[in-house]
C-alpha positions as CSV (number, residue, x, y, z in Angstrom):
1,X,100.2,57.8,85.0
2,X,97.0,58.0,87.8
3,X,99.3,59.0,90.7
4,X,100.9,61.8,88.4
5,X,97.6,63.0,87.6
6,X,96.5,62.6,91.5
7,X,99.3,64.7,92.7
8,X,99.0,67.4,90.0
9,X,95.6,67.9,90.8
10,X,96.4,68.3,94.6
11,X,98.8,71.0,94.0
12,X,96.8,72.8,91.6
13,X,94.0,72.7,94.3
14,X,96.6,73.6,96.9
15,X,97.7,76.6,94.8
16,X,94.1,77.8,94.3
17,X,93.5,77.9,98.2
18,X,96.6,79.4,98.9
19,X,96.1,82.2,96.3
20,X,92.6,82.8,97.1
21,X,94.2,83.7,100.7
22,X,96.6,85.9,99.7
23,X,96.9,88.9,101.7
24,X,95.4,92.4,100.1
25,X,97.0,95.4,100.1
26,X,94.4,98.3,99.5
27,X,95.9,101.5,98.4
28,X,93.2,104.3,98.7
29,X,93.4,107.5,97.6
30,X,91.5,110.9,97.0
31,X,93.2,112.9,94.1
32,X,91.6,116.1,92.2
33,X,94.9,117.1,90.0
34,X,96.1,113.3,89.7
35,X,99.2,114.0,91.7
36,X,98.1,111.9,94.5
37,X,96.9,109.2,92.0
38,X,100.3,108.9,90.2
39,X,101.9,108.6,94.0
40,X,99.1,106.0,94.6
41,X,100.4,104.1,91.3
42,X,103.8,103.7,92.3
43,X,102.7,102.8,95.6
44,X,101.1,100.0,94.2
45,X,103.9,99.3,91.8
46,X,105.9,98.7,95.0
47,X,103.5,96.5,96.4
48,X,103.2,94.4,93.4
49,X,107.4,93.4,93.4
50,X,106.0,91.3,96.2
51,X,104.6,88.3,95.1
52,X,102.2,86.7,97.0
53,X,100.6,89.7,97.9
54,X,97.2,91.2,96.1
55,X,96.6,94.8,95.6
56,X,93.7,97.1,95.1
57,X,94.3,100.6,94.1
58,X,91.0,102.5,94.2
59,X,90.0,105.9,94.8
60,X,88.0,106.7,98.1
61,X,85.1,107.1,96.4
62,X,85.1,103.4,95.4
63,X,86.4,102.1,98.7
64,X,83.6,99.7,100.1
65,X,83.5,98.7,103.6
66,X,84.3,95.2,102.2
67,X,87.2,96.3,100.7
68,X,88.6,97.8,104.2
69,X,87.4,94.5,106.1
70,X,89.3,91.7,103.4
71,X,92.5,94.3,103.6
72,X,95.4,93.0,105.4
73,X,97.1,96.4,104.9
74,X,95.4,99.8,104.2
75,X,97.8,102.5,102.6
76,X,95.8,105.9,102.5
77,X,96.7,109.1,100.6
78,X,95.3,112.8,100.5
79,X,96.5,116.1,99.0
80,X,97.3,118.9,101.4
81,X,94.4,121.1,102.1
82,X,95.0,124.2,103.8
83,X,97.9,122.2,105.8
84,X,95.2,119.8,106.6
85,X,94.2,116.4,104.8
86,X,91.2,117.0,102.2
87,X,87.7,116.8,103.8
88,X,86.9,114.2,101.6
89,X,89.5,111.7,103.1
90,X,88.6,112.9,106.7
91,X,84.9,112.0,105.7
92,X,86.2,108.6,104.2
93,X,88.1,107.7,107.5
94,X,85.1,108.7,109.9
95,X,82.8,106.1,107.7
96,X,85.2,103.6,108.6
97,X,83.5,100.9,110.6
98,X,84.3,101.0,114.4
99,X,82.0,99.0,116.7
100,X,84.1,95.8,117.6
101,X,87.4,97.3,116.1
102,X,87.4,95.2,113.0
103,X,90.3,97.1,111.6
104,X,92.4,96.1,114.6
105,X,95.5,94.6,113.8
106,X,95.7,95.7,110.2
107,X,98.9,97.4,108.7
108,X,98.4,101.1,108.0
109,X,100.6,103.8,106.1
110,X,99.9,107.2,104.2
111,X,101.2,109.0,101.6
112,X,100.3,112.8,100.7
113,X,101.0,115.4,98.0
114,X,101.1,119.1,98.2
115,X,101.6,122.3,95.8
116,X,104.7,123.8,97.7
117,X,107.5,123.1,100.1
118,X,106.6,123.0,103.7
119,X,102.9,123.4,102.6
120,X,102.0,120.5,105.2
121,X,102.5,117.0,103.9
122,X,104.3,115.6,107.1
123,X,101.1,117.1,108.9
124,X,98.6,115.3,106.8
125,X,100.7,111.9,107.1
126,X,101.0,112.2,110.7
127,X,97.0,112.9,110.8
128,X,96.4,109.7,108.5
129,X,98.8,107.6,110.8
130,X,96.9,109.1,114.2
131,X,93.4,108.0,112.3
132,X,94.3,104.6,112.0
133,X,96.1,104.2,115.4
134,X,92.6,105.0,116.7
135,X,91.2,102.2,114.8
136,X,93.6,100.0,116.2
137,X,96.2,99.6,113.3
138,X,99.6,98.8,113.2
139,X,101.2,102.1,111.5
140,X,104.6,102.3,109.7
141,X,106.3,104.5,107.3
142,X,108.6,103.7,104.5
143,X,112.0,102.3,103.8
144,X,114.2,105.5,104.3
145,X,114.5,107.8,107.3
146,X,113.5,110.5,104.7
147,X,110.1,108.5,104.7
148,X,109.5,107.9,108.2
149,X,106.1,109.0,108.4
150,X,105.3,107.6,104.9
151,X,105.6,109.2,101.1
152,X,105.3,112.8,100.1
153,X,105.8,114.5,96.9
154,X,106.2,118.0,96.4
155,X,104.5,119.6,93.3
156,X,104.2,123.0,92.0
157,X,106.8,124.9,93.4
158,X,110.6,125.5,93.2
159,X,112.8,122.8,91.4
160,X,109.5,120.5,91.7
161,X,107.1,122.7,89.7
162,X,107.0,120.5,86.7
163,X,104.1,118.3,85.0
164,X,105.1,115.1,86.4
165,X,106.2,114.2,90.0
166,X,110.0,114.3,90.6
167,X,111.8,110.7,90.8
168,X,112.9,111.3,94.3
169,X,109.4,111.0,95.3
170,X,108.4,108.3,93.1
171,X,111.1,106.2,94.4
172,X,109.9,106.8,98.1
173,X,106.3,106.0,97.0
174,X,107.9,102.8,95.6
175,X,109.4,101.7,98.8
176,X,106.6,102.4,101.1
177,X,104.4,99.9,98.8
178,X,107.2,97.6,98.9
179,X,107.8,97.8,102.9
180,X,104.0,97.4,103.6
181,X,103.7,94.5,101.3
182,X,106.8,92.4,102.7
183,X,105.8,93.3,106.5
184,X,101.7,92.5,105.2
185,X,103.5,89.1,104.4
186,X,105.1,88.7,107.6
187,X,102.2,89.5,110.0
188,X,99.8,87.1,107.8
189,X,102.3,84.4,108.7
190,X,102.2,85.7,112.3
191,X,98.4,85.4,112.0
192,X,98.2,82.3,111.0
């Protein structure tokens, strides 16, 4: 019985140590209308579908430097503002620690929402990824070729002018979260 208790205690401690060292996927977003937040929530569902990964879903106003540094992956989202990322998202990126490259080798991905077809969603994705590359991050897109630069959603125009985000865009968001989480686990094993 004593031997069983010792083994049980060992595995309990091993599990606690392992769970404290789970890679963290930070999903950060800026949203005024709620659309970018909704896409972020679907990305989190995708990331959570991968066991052994912790997720943190935060608006950019709540993200701390500690959150950035503790994360193994950062997925950042912005609505389209005049074919660009929202100024608040650019300010957020400009606040990231730069000296000593503390974000180097973290996985990065992007998502965006726009109020119309061809209003700039893809340009925002590329701008976010380009900013991540400056920090030495390893950037990636979604699961499908149609999400090569990340997940995006069109809202407010034509067949997408409805109250909720169309399922096709939610599927791409889920896929992005899942892919980033899977790669984060693989990258974490390589780093160890």
